[in-house]
C-alpha positions in Angstrom: -17.4 -223.9 47.7 -18.6 -221.9 50.7 -16.6 -219.6 52.9 -17.1 -217.1 55.6 -14.8 -214.3 56.8 -13.0 -214.1 53.5 -11.6 -211.1 51.6 -11.3 -210.9 47.8 -7.9 -212.0 46.6 -7.7 -211.5 42.9 -3.9 -211.4 41.9 -4.7 -212.9 38.5 -6.5 -209.6 37.6 -3.5 -207.3 38.3 -2.5 -207.4 34.7 -5.9 -206.0 33.6 -5.7 -202.2 33.7 -8.4 -200.7 35.9 -9.8 -204.0 37.1 -8.4 -203.4 40.7 -7.7 -200.3 42.7 -4.5 -199.5 44.5 -5.5 -201.8 47.4 -6.3 -204.6 44.9 -10.0 -204.4 45.5 -12.3 -204.8 42.5 -13.3 -201.6 40.8 -17.0 -202.0 40.1 -20.4 -200.5 40.2 -23.0 -203.0 41.4 -20.8 -205.9 40.3 -19.9 -204.7 36.8 -16.3 -203.7 36.4 -16.0 -200.0 35.8 -12.8 -200.2 33.7 -12.9 -203.6 32.0 -15.9 -204.1 29.7 -17.5 -207.6 30.1 -15.9 -208.3 33.5 -18.2 -208.8 36.5 -17.9 -209.7 40.1 -20.3 -211.5 42.5 -20.3 -212.2 46.2 -18.6 -209.0 47.2 -19.4 -207.3 50.5 -21.9 -204.5 49.8 -21.8 -205.2 46.1 -25.5 -204.0 46.0 -26.8 -204.7 49.4 -26.0 -206.0 52.9 -26.7 -209.5 51.7 -24.6 -209.4 48.6 -21.9 -211.6 50.1 -24.2 -214.2 51.6 -26.1 -217.1 50.2 -29.3 -215.2 50.7 -28.3 -212.3 48.5 -25.8 -213.5 46.0 -28.4 -215.2 43.8 -30.2 -211.9 43.2 -26.9 -210.2 42.2 -26.0 -213.0 39.9 -29.3 -212.8 38.1 -29.0 -209.0 37.7 -25.4 -209.3 36.4 -26.3 -212.1 34.0 -29.1 -210.0 32.5 -26.9 -207.0 32.1 -24.0 -209.0 30.5 -26.5 -210.8 28.2 -27.9 -207.4 27.1 -24.4 -206.1 26.4 -23.7 -209.2 24.2 -26.9 -208.7 22.4 -25.9 -205.2 21.4 -22.7 -206.4 19.8 
């Protein structure tokens, strides 16, 4: 699915403490949730760069997040 002009709407994460801030925006650092281990986000505006929420940039972010999550699982 492709969309433009959207805003994150993640009501299903409200039950996870620290997943969202008071304005219901994802709490993250470069796509990895800061308060919920193993949770990640992609396609967010300015997630890592200007192109993070575009087709041009989301792929780079996905690759980076996948590597970081895989490394986390490997340490378990």
